[in-house]
C-alpha positions as CSV (number, residue, x, y, z in Angstrom):
1,N,0.0,0.0,0.0
2,F,1.2,3.6,-0.8
3,D,0.0,6.6,1.1
4,S,0.0,8.8,-2.0
5,I,0.4,8.6,-5.8
6,W,3.8,10.4,-5.5
7,T,5.1,7.7,-3.2
8,A,4.1,5.1,-5.8
9,I,5.9,7.0,-8.5
10,Y,9.0,7.4,-6.3
11,W,9.0,3.7,-5.6
12,G,8.6,2.9,-9.3
13,I,11.5,5.1,-10.3
14,I,13.9,4.0,-7.6
15,T,13.1,0.3,-8.1
16,S,13.5,0.6,-11.9
17,F,16.8,2.5,-11.9
18,T,18.6,1.5,-8.7
19,V,16.8,-1.7,-7.7
20,G,15.6,0.1,-4.6
21,Y,17.0,1.9,-1.6
22,G,15.2,-0.3,0.9
23,D,13.1,2.5,2.4
24,I,10.0,1.1,0.6
25,V,9.8,-2.6,0.1
26,P,7.1,-5.0,-1.2
27,I,5.4,-7.1,1.5
28,S,2.9,-9.3,-0.4
29,D,3.8,-11.9,-2.9
30,I,2.1,-10.0,-5.7
31,G,4.1,-6.9,-4.7
32,K,7.4,-8.8,-4.9
33,I,6.5,-10.3,-8.3
34,A,5.6,-6.8,-9.6
35,A,8.9,-5.3,-8.3
36,S,10.8,-8.2,-9.9
37,L,9.1,-7.8,-13.3
38,M,9.7,-4.0,-13.1
39,V,13.4,-4.5,-12.7
40,I,13.6,-7.1,-15.5
41,I,11.6,-5.0,-17.9
42,N,13.6,-1.9,-17.1
43,V,16.9,-3.7,-17.7
44,I,15.7,-4.9,-21.1
45,L,14.3,-1.4,-22.0
46,V,17.6,0.3,-21.1
47,S,19.6,-2.3,-23.0
48,V,17.5,-1.8,-26.1
49,L,17.7,2.0,-26.0
50,T,21.4,1.9,-25.4
51,A,22.0,-0.5,-28.3
52,G,19.8,1.7,-30.5
53,F,21.8,4.8,-29.6
54,S,25.1,3.0,-30.1
55,V,24.1,1.7,-33.5
56,S,23.0,5.1,-34.6
57,F,26.2,6.7,-33.3
58,I,28.4,4.1,-35.0
59,N,26.5,4.5,-38.3
60,K,27.0,8.2,-38.2
61,L,30.8,7.7,-37.6
62,L,30.9,5.3,-40.6
63,E,29.1,7.9,-42.7
64,L,31.6,10.5,-41.8
65,K,34.5,8.1,-42.5
66,E,33.1,6.9,-45.8
67,G,32.1,10.3,-47.0
68,E,28.3,9.6,-47.1
69,V,27.2,12.4,-44.8
70,V,24.8,15.0,-46.1
71,M,25.8,18.6,-45.8
72,R,22.7,20.5,-47.2
73,D,22.6,23.0,-44.4
74,L,25.9,24.6,-45.3
75,K,26.0,28.2,-46.5
76,D,28.7,30.4,-48.0
77,H,31.1,27.5,-48.1
78,I,33.8,26.3,-50.6
79,V,33.2,23.1,-52.6
80,I,36.1,21.4,-54.3
81,C,34.9,19.0,-57.0
82,G,37.4,16.3,-57.8
83,Y,40.8,15.2,-56.6
84,N,44.2,15.5,-58.3
85,E,47.5,17.2,-57.7
86,T,45.9,20.6,-58.3
87,S,43.1,20.2,-55.7
88,E,45.7,18.6,-53.3
89,E,47.8,21.7,-53.5
90,I,44.7,23.9,-53.0
91,L,43.7,21.9,-49.9
92,K,47.2,22.2,-48.5
93,K,47.1,26.0,-48.9
94,I,43.6,26.2,-47.4
95,M,44.9,24.4,-44.3
96,E,48.1,26.3,-44.1
97,S,46.2,29.6,-44.2
98,N,43.5,28.4,-41.8
99,I,40.8,29.2,-44.3
100,D,39.1,25.9,-43.3
101,K,38.7,27.2,-39.8
102,E,37.0,30.4,-41.0
103,K,34.5,28.9,-43.4
104,P,33.3,25.4,-44.3
105,V,35.3,23.6,-47.0
106,V,34.0,20.4,-48.7
107,L,35.8,18.0,-50.9
108,L,33.6,16.0,-53.3
109,T,35.4,13.2,-55.1
110,N,35.2,9.7,-56.4
111,Y,38.3,8.7,-54.5
112,D,38.2,7.0,-51.2
113,K,39.5,9.0,-48.3
114,K,42.3,6.5,-47.7
115,D,43.5,7.0,-51.3
116,L,44.0,10.7,-51.0
117,G,47.6,11.8,-50.9
118,I,46.9,14.3,-48.2
119,E,45.5,14.1,-44.6
120,L,42.5,16.4,-44.4
121,S,42.1,18.6,-41.3
122,K,39.2,18.0,-39.0
123,Y,37.6,21.2,-40.4
124,I,37.5,20.0,-44.0
125,L,34.4,17.9,-44.8
126,Y,34.8,14.9,-47.1
127,K,32.0,13.6,-49.3
128,K,32.5,10.5,-51.6
129,G,30.6,10.7,-54.8
130,D,30.6,11.7,-58.4
131,F,30.3,15.5,-58.9
132,I,28.4,15.2,-62.2
133,L,25.4,13.8,-60.3
134,E,22.9,16.4,-59.1
135,K,22.1,14.4,-55.9
136,N,25.7,14.6,-54.7
137,L,26.0,18.3,-55.5
138,L,22.8,18.9,-53.5
139,D,24.2,16.8,-50.6
140,V,27.1,19.2,-50.3
141,G,24.8,22.3,-50.4
142,I,26.0,23.5,-53.8
143,E,23.1,25.9,-54.1
144,N,24.3,27.8,-51.1
145,A,28.1,27.7,-51.8
146,S,30.0,30.9,-52.4
147,D,32.9,29.3,-54.4
148,V,33.2,26.1,-56.3
149,I,36.4,24.7,-57.8
150,I,36.3,21.9,-60.4
151,V,39.5,20.1,-61.3
152,G,40.2,17.5,-63.9
153,E,39.7,14.3,-61.8
154,K,41.4,11.4,-63.6
155,L,39.4,8.1,-63.6
156,P,40.2,4.8,-65.3
157,N,39.6,4.5,-69.0
158,L,38.8,8.2,-69.5
159,S,40.7,10.3,-72.0
160,E,41.6,14.0,-71.5
161,R,38.6,14.9,-73.7
162,D,36.3,12.7,-71.6
163,I,37.6,14.3,-68.4
164,D,37.0,17.8,-69.8
165,A,33.5,16.7,-70.9
166,R,32.7,15.7,-67.3
167,T,34.1,19.0,-66.0
168,A,31.8,20.8,-68.5
169,L,28.8,18.8,-67.4
170,A,29.5,19.5,-63.8
171,G,30.0,23.2,-64.5
172,M,26.7,23.6,-66.3
173,L,24.9,21.7,-63.6
174,I,26.4,23.8,-60.9
175,R,25.7,27.0,-62.7
176,T,22.0,25.9,-63.0
177,L,21.8,25.1,-59.3
178,N,23.6,28.2,-58.2
179,P,23.7,31.0,-60.8
180,T,25.7,33.4,-58.6
181,V,28.4,31.1,-57.4
182,K,32.0,32.0,-58.2
183,L,33.2,29.1,-60.4
184,Y,36.9,28.1,-60.9
185,I,37.7,25.4,-63.4
186,E,40.7,23.4,-64.4
187,V,40.7,21.9,-68.0
188,L,43.2,19.5,-69.5
189,L,42.9,20.7,-73.1
190,D,43.8,24.2,-74.2
191,E,40.9,24.4,-76.8
192,D,38.3,23.8,-74.1
193,A,39.3,26.8,-72.0
194,E,37.4,29.5,-74.0
195,I,34.2,27.4,-73.9
196,F,34.2,27.4,-70.1
197,K,34.7,31.1,-69.9
198,K,31.9,32.0,-72.4
199,R,29.2,29.4,-72.0
200,I,29.6,28.5,-68.3
201,G,30.7,31.8,-67.0
202,A,33.7,30.5,-65.1
203,R,35.4,33.2,-63.1
204,E,38.8,31.6,-63.7
205,V,39.9,28.8,-66.1
206,L,43.2,27.1,-65.5
207,I,44.8,24.9,-68.2
208,H,46.4,22.0,-66.5
209,G,50.2,22.2,-66.8
210,Q,50.2,25.4,-68.8
211,I,51.2,27.8,-66.0
212,V,53.8,25.4,-64.7
213,G,55.3,25.1,-68.2
214,K,55.3,28.9,-68.6
215,I,57.1,29.4,-65.3
216,M,59.7,26.8,-66.1
217,F,60.4,28.3,-69.5
218,S,60.6,31.8,-67.9
219,S,63.1,30.4,-65.4
220,L,65.3,29.3,-68.3
221,L,65.4,32.8,-69.7
222,N,65.3,34.6,-66.3
223,P,66.8,32.4,-63.5
224,G,65.0,33.0,-60.2
225,A,61.6,33.6,-61.8
226,T,60.2,30.5,-60.1
227,S,61.2,31.7,-56.6
228,L,59.7,35.1,-57.5
229,V,56.3,33.6,-58.6
230,E,56.2,31.4,-55.5
231,T,56.7,34.4,-53.3
232,L,54.1,36.4,-55.1
233,L,51.6,33.6,-54.6
234,D,52.3,33.1,-50.9
235,V,49.1,33.6,-48.9
236,E,50.6,35.7,-46.2
237,T,53.3,37.7,-48.0
238,G,52.2,37.5,-51.6
239,I,49.8,39.5,-53.8
240,Q,46.7,40.9,-52.2
241,K,43.5,42.1,-54.0
242,V,41.7,45.1,-52.7
243,K,38.6,47.0,-53.9
244,V,39.2,50.6,-54.8
245,R,36.3,51.7,-52.7
246,E,38.0,50.2,-49.6
247,L,41.1,52.3,-50.3
248,G,39.3,55.6,-50.6
249,N,38.3,58.1,-53.3
250,Y,41.1,58.2,-55.9
251,K,41.0,59.4,-59.5
252,T,44.2,58.0,-60.9
253,F,46.6,55.0,-60.4
254,G,49.4,57.4,-59.5
255,E,47.4,58.8,-56.6
256,I,46.9,55.2,-55.2
257,I,50.6,54.5,-55.6
258,K,51.5,57.6,-53.5
259,I,49.1,56.7,-50.7
260,V,49.6,52.9,-50.4
261,R,53.4,53.2,-50.6
262,K,53.3,55.0,-47.3
263,D,51.9,51.8,-45.8
264,G,54.5,49.6,-47.4
265,Y,52.4,48.3,-50.3
266,L,53.2,48.4,-54.0
267,P,50.3,48.5,-56.6
268,I,51.1,46.4,-59.6
269,A,47.9,46.0,-61.5
270,V,44.2,47.0,-61.9
271,E,41.3,44.6,-62.4
272,R,38.4,45.9,-64.5
273,S,35.5,43.8,-65.8
274,K,37.5,40.7,-65.1
275,K,40.5,42.0,-67.2
276,I,43.9,42.6,-65.7
277,I,45.7,45.8,-66.6
278,L,49.3,45.3,-65.5
279,N,51.4,48.3,-64.3
280,P,49.2,51.1,-65.8
281,E,50.4,54.7,-66.3
282,D,50.2,57.0,-63.4
283,D,47.5,59.1,-65.1
284,F,45.4,55.9,-65.7
285,E,41.8,56.8,-64.5
286,I,40.4,54.7,-61.7
287,Q,36.8,53.6,-61.5
288,E,35.0,52.8,-58.3
289,S,34.3,49.2,-59.4
290,D,38.0,48.5,-60.0
291,A,40.2,46.3,-57.8
292,I,43.9,46.8,-57.2
293,F,46.5,44.1,-56.8
294,L,49.1,45.0,-54.1
295,I,52.4,43.5,-53.0
296,P,53.0,44.0,-49.3
297,K,56.3,45.1,-47.8
298,G,58.5,42.3,-46.5
299,E,62.0,40.9,-46.4
300,S,61.1,38.1,-48.8
301,Q,59.9,40.5,-51.5
């Protein structure tokens, strides 16, 4: 017998989770049977719930390990489609400059994580899948991405033309899903570059191996050019791009030179309508929509 409903609830909880404190004990045979059944049922229930939670947790870990996790809630993130030596270098630079700690970065590739030639930081999300499939692109939140990089991912039995065709298909699909995304594309064949710029609206198109070849040839004619380019491309000490409106109200390139040189910067080029004007004249008229490329002061420059 219980003197109140709260006493009964208290006895039920204590009996179920601690097998009783002994302050309230069953006296009749029916009470003892009820208490025993309550303990047995509770043990089974807790075991089932624990097993269910463990299975769910392990499955989630396996999803993360195998790259099957869905990331549709991401926003303003960077998506790298494909894996090769180019994207490997990009990932290295992202981790070295801590960009992966500032905004989400996702790698979407057909390669298993164990086959990558680089160990990804805990901040970089990995998704295994083909980037020409809409489902996989949606799984990495492509419609909300700020930047997308597509590289020429090499797969068995695919020619360079086939790889560029896959890149084109991915580019068109991504542009459809996210019309405003900044798209950066690597192609393997020179003749495909112009197509990506005009029809897909890629912000930048890199021809695989071309820049490396130009740098090496330049080094033959001008020894030390390779070291110079590497320094200029360094994230911390290399070229920086700044909008003119962030610098102030200036009318000519010469005015900008005088001002920014006081802060240790050297203007080297102007970007206007996606075109680069290298080392313009001092009287070159500046527009508010222009961007300026600067080299910061430093011992390595």
